[in-house]
C-alpha positions in Angstrom: 68.6 11.5 -16.6 68.2 13.4 -19.8 70.9 13.5 -22.5 71.7 17.1 -21.6 72.2 16.2 -17.9 74.3 13.1 -18.8 76.5 15.3 -21.0 76.9 17.9 -18.4 77.8 15.3 -15.8 80.5 13.9 -18.0 81.9 17.3 -18.6 81.8 18.1 -14.9 84.0 15.1 -14.1 86.8 16.7 -16.1 86.7 20.0 -14.2 89.2 20.9 -11.4 87.7 20.7 -7.9 87.7 24.5 -7.6 85.6 24.9 -10.7 83.2 22.1 -9.5 82.7 24.1 -6.3 82.0 27.3 -8.3 79.5 25.4 -10.3 77.8 24.0 -7.2 77.7 27.5 -5.8 76.1 28.9 -9.0 73.5 26.1 -9.0 72.6 26.6 -5.3 72.4 30.4 -5.8 70.0 29.8 -8.7 67.8 27.5 -6.7 67.7 29.7 -3.5 64.9 31.9 -4.5 62.8 33.6 -1.8 59.3 32.3 -1.4 57.0 34.9 0.2 54.5 32.2 1.2 57.1 30.2 3.1 58.5 33.4 4.6 55.1 34.3 5.9 54.6 30.9 7.5 58.0 31.0 9.2 57.4 34.6 10.4 54.1 33.5 11.9 55.7 30.5 13.5 58.5 32.7 15.0 56.0 35.1 16.4 54.0 32.2 18.0 57.2 30.7 19.5 58.3 34.1 20.8 55.0 34.7 22.4 55.0 31.3 24.0 58.5 31.9 25.3 57.6 35.3 26.8 54.6 33.8 28.4 56.7 31.0 30.0 54.8 28.3 28.2 57.8 26.6 26.6 60.9 25.1 28.2 64.2 26.6 27.0 67.4 24.6 26.4 70.8 26.2 27.0 73.3 26.5 24.1 75.7 24.3 26.0 73.0 21.5 26.3 72.2 21.7 22.6 75.8 21.8 21.5 76.8 19.0 23.9 74.5 16.6 22.0 76.5 17.2 18.9 80.1 17.3 20.2 82.3 14.3 19.9 83.4 12.6 23.1 
């Protein structure tokens, strides 16, 4: 960790939780930049999956089945 990061971390510990959350939101917003190359890859993958679905080449899974795997007993 650089001195700047260490200093910021120390200062963050003194902030109220609401301000910490605001800071996290600001950092995540700053990091969440669109990447056209990644967007193109995902668009291509989505088209490929949609075509496979329409052609009956892939098995579908119901919402209930998917969510049932993640629900607590």
